[in-house]
C-alpha positions as CSV (number, residue, x, y, z in Angstrom):
1,M,-40.3,-12.7,12.7
2,P,-39.7,-10.5,9.6
3,S,-42.1,-11.1,6.8
4,A,-40.8,-12.5,3.5
5,P,-39.5,-9.8,1.2
6,D,-41.6,-8.9,-1.8
7,H,-40.2,-9.0,-5.2
8,D,-39.2,-5.3,-5.3
9,D,-37.7,-5.3,-1.9
10,A,-35.4,-8.2,-2.8
11,R,-34.5,-6.6,-6.1
12,F,-33.5,-3.3,-4.5
13,M,-31.7,-5.0,-1.7
14,R,-29.5,-6.9,-4.2
15,L,-28.5,-3.6,-5.6
16,A,-27.5,-2.5,-2.1
17,L,-25.6,-5.7,-1.6
18,A,-23.6,-4.9,-4.8
19,E,-22.7,-1.6,-3.2
20,A,-21.6,-3.4,0.0
21,R,-19.3,-5.7,-2.0
22,A,-17.7,-2.7,-3.7
23,A,-17.1,-1.2,-0.3
24,A,-15.3,-4.4,0.8
25,E,-13.1,-4.3,-2.2
26,N,-12.0,-0.9,-1.2
27,G,-11.2,-2.0,2.3
28,E,-14.3,-0.6,3.9
29,V,-16.8,-2.5,6.1
30,P,-19.2,-4.0,3.5
31,V,-22.4,-2.0,3.9
32,G,-24.4,-0.7,0.9
33,A,-27.5,1.4,0.4
34,V,-29.8,2.6,-2.4
35,V,-32.6,5.2,-2.4
36,V,-35.7,4.5,-4.4
37,K,-38.5,6.8,-5.5
38,D,-41.5,5.8,-7.6
39,G,-39.9,2.4,-8.3
40,R,-36.7,3.8,-9.6
41,V,-33.2,4.0,-7.9
42,I,-32.2,7.6,-7.7
43,A,-29.1,7.3,-5.5
44,T,-26.6,4.7,-4.2
45,G,-24.1,4.7,-1.3
46,R,-21.5,2.5,0.2
47,N,-19.4,2.7,3.3
48,A,-16.5,5.2,2.9
49,P,-15.4,6.6,6.3
50,I,-11.8,5.6,5.9
51,D,-11.4,6.6,2.3
52,G,-13.1,9.9,2.8
53,H,-11.6,10.6,6.3
54,D,-15.3,11.1,7.3
55,P,-16.9,9.5,10.4
56,T,-20.3,10.3,8.9
57,A,-19.7,8.5,5.6
58,H,-21.9,5.5,6.3
59,A,-23.5,4.0,3.3
60,E,-26.9,5.4,4.3
61,I,-25.6,8.9,4.7
62,V,-23.8,8.8,1.4
63,A,-27.0,7.6,-0.3
64,L,-29.2,10.2,1.4
65,R,-26.8,13.1,0.3
66,A,-26.8,11.8,-3.3
67,A,-30.7,11.5,-3.3
68,A,-31.1,15.0,-1.9
69,Q,-28.9,16.4,-4.7
70,V,-30.9,14.5,-7.3
71,L,-34.2,15.8,-6.0
72,G,-33.0,19.3,-5.1
73,N,-34.5,18.9,-1.6
74,Y,-33.2,17.7,1.7
75,R,-36.7,16.3,2.4
76,L,-37.0,12.9,0.7
77,E,-40.7,12.4,1.1
78,G,-42.1,9.4,-0.8
79,C,-38.6,7.8,-0.9
80,S,-37.5,4.4,0.4
81,L,-34.0,3.5,1.5
82,Y,-32.6,0.0,1.3
83,V,-29.5,-0.8,3.4
84,T,-27.8,-4.1,3.9
85,L,-27.2,-3.6,7.7
86,E,-29.6,-2.2,10.4
87,P,-28.9,1.5,10.6
88,C,-27.1,3.0,13.6
89,A,-28.4,6.0,15.6
90,M,-26.7,8.5,13.4
91,C,-28.1,7.1,10.2
92,S,-31.6,6.5,11.7
93,G,-31.7,10.1,12.8
94,A,-30.8,11.3,9.4
95,M,-33.5,9.1,7.8
96,L,-36.1,10.5,10.1
97,H,-35.0,14.0,9.4
98,A,-35.1,13.4,5.7
99,R,-38.7,12.2,6.2
100,L,-38.2,8.9,4.3
101,A,-41.5,7.0,3.8
102,R,-39.8,3.7,4.3
103,V,-36.5,2.1,5.5
104,V,-35.7,-1.5,4.5
105,Y,-32.7,-3.2,6.0
106,G,-31.1,-6.6,5.8
107,A,-29.0,-8.0,8.6
108,A,-29.7,-6.9,12.2
109,D,-26.9,-5.2,14.1
110,P,-26.9,-6.4,17.8
111,R,-24.2,-4.0,18.8
112,T,-25.2,-0.6,17.3
113,G,-28.6,-1.2,15.5
114,A,-31.1,1.6,16.1
115,A,-34.1,0.1,14.4
116,G,-34.9,-2.4,17.1
117,S,-31.7,-4.3,18.1
118,V,-30.2,-1.9,20.7
119,L,-32.9,0.8,20.5
120,N,-35.6,1.8,18.1
121,L,-35.6,5.5,17.1
122,F,-38.4,4.8,14.6
123,E,-41.0,3.8,17.3
124,H,-41.2,7.1,19.1
125,A,-44.6,8.6,18.5
126,Q,-43.5,12.0,19.8
127,L,-41.4,12.6,16.7
128,N,-43.2,14.7,14.1
129,H,-42.5,12.2,11.3
130,Q,-42.9,8.4,11.3
131,T,-41.0,6.2,8.9
132,V,-42.1,2.6,8.2
133,V,-39.3,0.1,8.9
134,Q,-38.9,-3.4,7.5
135,G,-36.0,-5.6,8.6
136,G,-34.6,-9.0,7.6
137,V,-34.7,-8.6,3.8
138,L,-31.9,-10.8,2.4
139,A,-30.5,-10.7,5.9
140,E,-28.3,-13.8,5.5
141,E,-26.6,-12.4,2.4
142,G,-25.7,-9.2,4.1
143,A,-24.6,-11.0,7.3
144,Q,-22.4,-13.4,5.2
145,L,-20.6,-10.5,3.6
146,L,-19.8,-9.0,7.0
147,R,-18.7,-12.4,8.5
148,G,-16.4,-13.0,5.5
149,F,-14.9,-9.5,5.8
150,F,-14.1,-9.8,9.5
151,K,-13.0,-13.5,9.4
152,E,-10.0,-12.5,7.3
153,R,-8.9,-10.4,10.3
154,R,-9.5,-13.1,12.9
155,V,-8.0,-16.2,11.4
156,N,-4.8,-14.8,10.0
157,P,-1.7,-15.3,12.3
158,H,-0.9,-11.6,11.4
159,P,-4.3,-10.0,11.8
160,L,-5.1,-7.2,9.5
161,R,-5.5,-3.7,11.1
162,E,-8.7,-2.0,10.3
163,D,-6.9,1.0,8.8
164,A,-4.9,-1.2,6.3
165,L,-5.4,-3.5,3.3
166,R,-3.7,-6.7,2.4
167,T,-3.4,-7.8,-1.3
168,P,-4.9,-11.2,-1.9
169,D,-2.3,-14.0,-2.0
170,E,-3.6,-15.3,-5.3
171,R,-2.4,-12.2,-7.1
172,F,1.2,-13.4,-6.4
173,D,0.7,-16.9,-7.7
174,N,3.0,-18.1,-10.5
175,L,4.7,-14.8,-11.1
176,P,7.5,-15.3,-13.7
177,G,11.0,-15.6,-12.1
178,Y,9.8,-15.2,-8.5
179,P,9.7,-18.7,-6.9
180,W,10.6,-17.8,-3.3
181,E,8.4,-18.4,-0.2
182,P,7.1,-15.4,1.7
183,H,8.2,-14.5,5.2
184,Y,6.3,-12.2,7.5
185,L,6.9,-10.0,10.6
186,S,4.2,-8.0,12.4
187,D,5.6,-7.5,15.9
188,L,8.3,-4.9,15.3
189,P,7.5,-1.9,17.5
190,A,7.3,0.6,14.6
191,L,4.9,-1.7,12.7
192,G,2.2,-1.4,15.2
193,G,0.8,-4.7,14.0
194,L,1.2,-4.1,10.3
195,R,2.5,-7.2,8.4
196,L,5.9,-6.8,6.7
197,H,6.8,-9.2,3.9
198,H,10.4,-10.2,3.1
199,L,12.3,-12.8,1.2
200,D,15.0,-14.6,3.2
201,E,17.0,-17.1,1.1
202,G,20.3,-18.9,1.6
203,P,22.0,-20.0,4.8
204,A,21.5,-17.9,7.9
205,D,25.2,-18.2,8.7
206,A,26.4,-17.3,5.2
207,P,29.6,-15.2,5.2
208,L,27.8,-12.5,3.2
209,T,24.2,-11.2,3.3
210,W,22.8,-9.1,0.4
211,L,20.2,-6.8,1.8
212,C,18.1,-5.6,-1.2
213,L,15.9,-2.5,-0.8
214,H,13.5,-1.5,-3.5
215,G,11.8,1.8,-4.3
216,N,8.5,3.2,-5.6
217,P,6.4,1.8,-7.2
218,A,8.4,-1.5,-7.2
219,W,8.7,-4.3,-4.7
220,S,11.0,-7.3,-4.0
221,Y,10.1,-8.7,-7.5
222,L,12.5,-6.1,-8.8
223,Y,15.5,-8.2,-7.6
224,R,14.4,-11.5,-9.2
225,K,17.3,-11.4,-11.7
226,M,19.9,-10.6,-9.1
227,I,18.9,-13.0,-6.3
228,P,19.8,-16.2,-8.1
229,V,23.4,-14.9,-8.7
230,F,23.8,-13.9,-5.1
231,L,22.5,-17.3,-3.9
232,A,24.7,-19.2,-6.3
233,S,27.8,-17.6,-4.6
234,G,26.7,-19.2,-1.3
235,A,25.4,-16.0,0.2
236,R,22.2,-15.1,2.0
237,V,19.7,-12.7,0.4
238,V,17.1,-10.7,2.4
239,A,14.7,-8.5,0.4
240,P,11.8,-6.8,2.3
241,D,8.8,-5.2,0.8
242,L,8.4,-1.7,2.2
243,I,5.0,-1.2,4.0
244,G,2.5,-0.2,1.3
245,F,4.3,-2.3,-1.4
246,G,4.5,-5.9,-2.5
247,R,3.0,-8.4,-0.1
248,S,3.4,-6.1,2.8
249,D,0.3,-4.5,4.4
250,K,-0.9,-1.2,2.9
251,P,-2.2,1.5,5.1
252,K,-5.3,3.1,3.7
253,K,-4.4,6.7,4.4
254,D,-1.7,8.5,2.4
255,G,-0.6,10.3,5.6
256,A,0.4,7.0,7.3
257,H,3.7,7.2,5.3
258,T,6.6,9.3,6.5
259,F,10.3,9.2,5.8
260,T,11.1,8.8,9.5
261,W,8.6,6.0,10.1
262,H,9.8,3.9,7.1
263,R,13.4,4.3,8.1
264,Q,12.6,3.2,11.7
265,V,10.9,0.1,10.4
266,L,14.0,-0.8,8.4
267,L,16.3,-0.3,11.3
268,E,14.1,-2.5,13.5
269,F,13.9,-5.1,10.7
270,I,17.7,-5.3,10.4
271,E,18.1,-5.6,14.2
272,R,15.4,-8.3,14.4
273,L,17.1,-10.5,11.8
274,D,20.4,-9.6,13.3
275,L,22.0,-9.1,9.9
276,H,25.8,-9.1,9.7
277,N,28.4,-8.9,6.9
278,V,25.8,-7.0,4.9
279,V,26.2,-5.7,1.4
280,L,23.5,-3.1,1.2
281,V,21.9,-3.1,-2.3
282,V,19.8,0.0,-3.0
283,Q,18.0,1.9,-5.7
284,D,15.4,4.7,-5.8
285,W,13.7,4.9,-2.4
286,G,15.8,1.9,-1.4
287,G,18.7,4.4,-1.4
288,L,16.9,7.5,-0.1
289,L,16.1,5.4,3.0
290,G,18.8,2.7,2.9
291,L,21.7,5.1,2.6
292,T,20.8,6.5,6.0
293,L,20.9,3.1,7.8
294,P,24.6,2.0,8.0
295,M,25.8,4.9,10.1
296,E,23.6,3.7,13.0
297,A,25.4,0.3,13.1
298,P,28.5,0.4,10.9
299,G,29.8,-2.9,12.2
300,R,26.9,-4.8,10.4
301,Y,27.9,-3.6,6.9
302,R,30.6,-4.8,4.7
303,G,29.7,-3.3,1.4
304,L,27.4,-1.0,-0.7
305,L,26.0,-1.7,-4.1
306,V,24.2,1.5,-5.1
307,M,22.1,2.0,-8.3
308,N,20.1,5.0,-9.5
309,T,19.2,6.8,-6.3
310,T,20.2,9.9,-4.3
311,L,20.5,11.4,-0.8
312,A,17.8,14.1,-0.5
313,T,19.5,16.5,1.9
314,G,17.3,19.5,1.3
315,E,20.4,21.5,0.3
316,V,20.5,20.7,-3.5
317,P,17.5,21.2,-5.7
318,L,15.7,18.0,-6.8
319,S,16.5,17.0,-10.3
320,P,14.2,18.2,-13.1
321,G,13.5,14.5,-14.0
322,F,12.3,13.8,-10.5
323,L,10.1,17.0,-10.4
324,A,8.5,15.9,-13.6
325,W,7.9,12.4,-12.1
326,R,6.3,13.9,-9.0
327,T,4.0,16.1,-11.2
328,M,3.0,13.1,-13.2
329,C,2.1,11.1,-10.1
330,A,0.0,14.0,-8.7
331,Q,-1.9,14.5,-12.0
332,N,-2.3,10.8,-12.7
333,P,-2.4,9.0,-9.4
334,E,-3.9,5.8,-11.0
335,F,-1.1,5.4,-13.5
336,D,-0.5,1.9,-14.8
337,V,2.6,0.5,-13.0
338,A,3.0,-2.3,-15.5
339,R,3.0,0.1,-18.4
340,L,5.6,2.3,-16.6
341,F,8.0,-0.7,-16.4
342,A,7.3,-1.9,-19.9
343,R,8.0,1.5,-21.4
344,G,11.4,1.7,-19.8
345,N,12.3,-2.0,-20.2
346,P,11.2,-3.2,-23.7
347,Q,13.1,-6.5,-23.1
348,M,10.6,-7.5,-20.4
349,S,7.7,-9.9,-21.2
350,A,4.1,-8.8,-20.7
351,S,3.8,-11.1,-17.7
352,E,6.8,-9.7,-16.1
353,S,5.5,-6.2,-16.5
354,A,2.1,-7.2,-15.2
355,A,3.7,-8.6,-12.0
356,Y,4.5,-5.1,-10.9
357,N,0.7,-4.4,-10.8
358,A,0.1,-7.5,-8.6
359,P,0.3,-5.6,-5.3
360,F,-2.1,-2.9,-6.3
361,P,-5.6,-4.3,-7.3
362,D,-7.4,-1.0,-6.8
363,R,-7.1,2.6,-5.6
364,G,-7.4,1.6,-1.9
365,H,-4.1,-0.3,-2.1
366,R,-2.2,2.6,-3.7
367,A,-1.7,5.0,-0.8
368,A,2.0,4.5,-0.8
369,L,2.2,5.2,-4.5
370,R,0.5,8.5,-3.9
371,A,2.5,9.4,-0.7
372,F,6.1,8.6,-1.7
373,P,6.7,11.2,-4.5
374,P,5.9,14.3,-2.3
375,M,7.7,12.6,0.6
376,V,11.2,13.1,-0.9
377,P,12.9,15.8,1.2
378,E,13.1,19.0,-0.8
379,H,13.9,21.6,1.8
380,A,16.3,21.6,4.7
381,Q,13.6,21.3,7.3
382,D,11.7,18.5,5.6
383,D,11.3,15.1,7.3
384,G,14.4,13.0,6.4
385,A,16.6,15.9,5.3
386,A,18.6,16.2,8.4
387,V,19.3,12.5,8.7
388,S,20.2,12.4,5.0
389,R,22.8,15.2,5.7
390,R,24.3,13.1,8.5
391,A,24.4,10.1,6.1
392,R,26.2,12.1,3.4
393,D,28.9,13.0,6.0
394,F,29.1,9.4,7.1
395,W,29.6,8.1,3.5
396,S,32.2,10.8,2.7
397,T,34.3,10.6,5.9
398,E,33.5,7.5,8.0
399,W,32.6,4.7,5.6
400,K,35.2,1.9,5.7
401,G,33.6,-0.8,3.6
402,Q,33.7,-1.6,-0.1
403,S,31.5,0.1,-2.6
404,L,30.3,-0.4,-6.1
405,M,28.0,1.9,-8.2
406,A,26.0,0.9,-11.3
407,I,24.2,3.6,-13.4
408,G,21.4,3.1,-15.8
409,Q,22.2,5.8,-18.3
410,Q,18.7,6.0,-19.8
411,D,17.1,7.1,-16.5
412,P,15.4,10.5,-16.8
413,V,14.7,10.8,-13.1
414,L,17.8,9.8,-11.2
415,G,20.3,9.4,-14.0
416,E,24.0,9.8,-14.5
417,P,24.3,13.5,-13.4
418,V,22.6,12.7,-10.1
419,M,24.6,9.5,-9.6
420,R,27.9,11.2,-10.4
421,A,27.2,13.7,-7.6
422,L,26.4,10.9,-5.2
423,H,29.6,9.0,-6.3
424,A,31.7,12.0,-5.2
425,S,30.2,11.6,-1.7
426,I,31.0,7.9,-1.2
427,R,34.5,7.4,0.2
428,G,36.6,5.0,-1.9
429,C,33.9,4.2,-4.5
430,P,35.6,3.1,-7.7
431,D,34.5,4.2,-11.2
432,P,30.8,3.4,-11.8
433,L,29.6,0.4,-13.9
434,L,27.7,2.1,-16.7
435,L,24.7,0.4,-18.4
436,P,23.9,2.3,-21.6
437,Q,20.6,0.4,-22.2
438,A,19.3,0.5,-18.6
439,G,16.8,3.0,-17.3
440,H,15.7,3.9,-13.9
441,F,14.9,0.3,-12.8
442,V,18.5,-0.9,-13.3
443,Q,17.7,-4.2,-11.6
444,E,15.9,-5.3,-14.8
445,H,19.4,-5.6,-16.2
446,G,20.5,-7.1,-12.9
447,E,22.1,-10.4,-13.7
448,A,25.3,-8.7,-15.1
449,I,25.3,-6.2,-12.2
450,A,25.0,-9.0,-9.7
451,Q,27.8,-11.0,-11.3
452,A,30.1,-8.0,-11.2
453,A,29.1,-7.3,-7.6
454,V,29.9,-10.9,-6.5
455,R,33.3,-10.6,-8.1
456,H,33.9,-7.2,-6.5
457,F,32.9,-8.0,-3.0
458,G,34.3,-11.5,-3.0
459,A,32.2,-14.6,-3.6
460,A,31.2,-16.4,-0.5
461,A,32.6,-19.9,-0.2
462,P,30.2,-22.5,-1.6
463,R,28.5,-24.7,0.9
């Protein structure tokens, strides 16, 4: 039986537990560590193998590296390391090599523990250094953190993949103007188990379905002013959150996001819901991706409502406004999404602006926000450029449905010059609806646009 922890052991272990909680908040397995010398914490560490793309970035290793830098010596003689979970073989070996005086751990690890549970590297007298080990210090607190972390993945009907994060549901409670119930899918082949959120309102057999696709850094909340107008006409409205946005799961790695993969998810989503008589509603990335969809199944689509977006074919230079946006995202990856919306939409309330931050509680949830700006095809060989060229030809020569364009004239990124060029590529598209006060996120002026669209495409018969 482990002895009761003395006062200092408990105090330092609580600091390690704080590091473990911080790891969990970033989507990492909750393990934390601190290194102590002469009664003073000289280094801390938390699990970060996913965030750092580093299989060695266990909490103990991170703390050992930091301590060695502080002391200017890879030998950590006279130091003690506190860690919330029994160390594995890799970490135990590093501890011995660092010549720690003492290792104190919390919960035992019956699967990989190398301080007595599976094996005990510290008991070998042949080694030229011996480290004193004390286990079981605040063990229940460390174990409870781990149980809570993994329970989330076991009890949910759409279990969370280890390489993804899921924004807590409570962040979406009582958002202004967004009363609709969530719907989820996780079994589309392209999803690989990731959970995709979508709104699905109105009758399934409605004569018209409005498929609303958002862009970056927005989510389905962007359509809250348009959805009621569409529903009032007797139509169905489907509005998915792209993976990485809204209530959908968020891969931890920026590299998980590609043009081709997101497009495939949308194609499978439309097929799964078996959508017909679709009016495709697109803006920003909703258009970059969405405009490439109808050519694969033209019979599903009746109309196109297109707002500030483009087709990135790799043949035309990207607009100066977009290049400036991409540079800003690269230089300031933690930009305030709410502030971005508020700046371009002064008519929005503070709570409406704040709702755009809801999906992104921390840096770990923002991989898509970092990945999407450089993902726009810029050169002919870039991912998505070839399919965008096919789409351009489809819209200019094969499209047989109705079209309507709305342009937010204050948009510095994908404004009127970009939209006029796109207008010329859409067969039969009438003169655009111009919105002098609207910026990039045209949907924030969406009620009038939706009313015009219902009139243009023909209101569905009331039920």
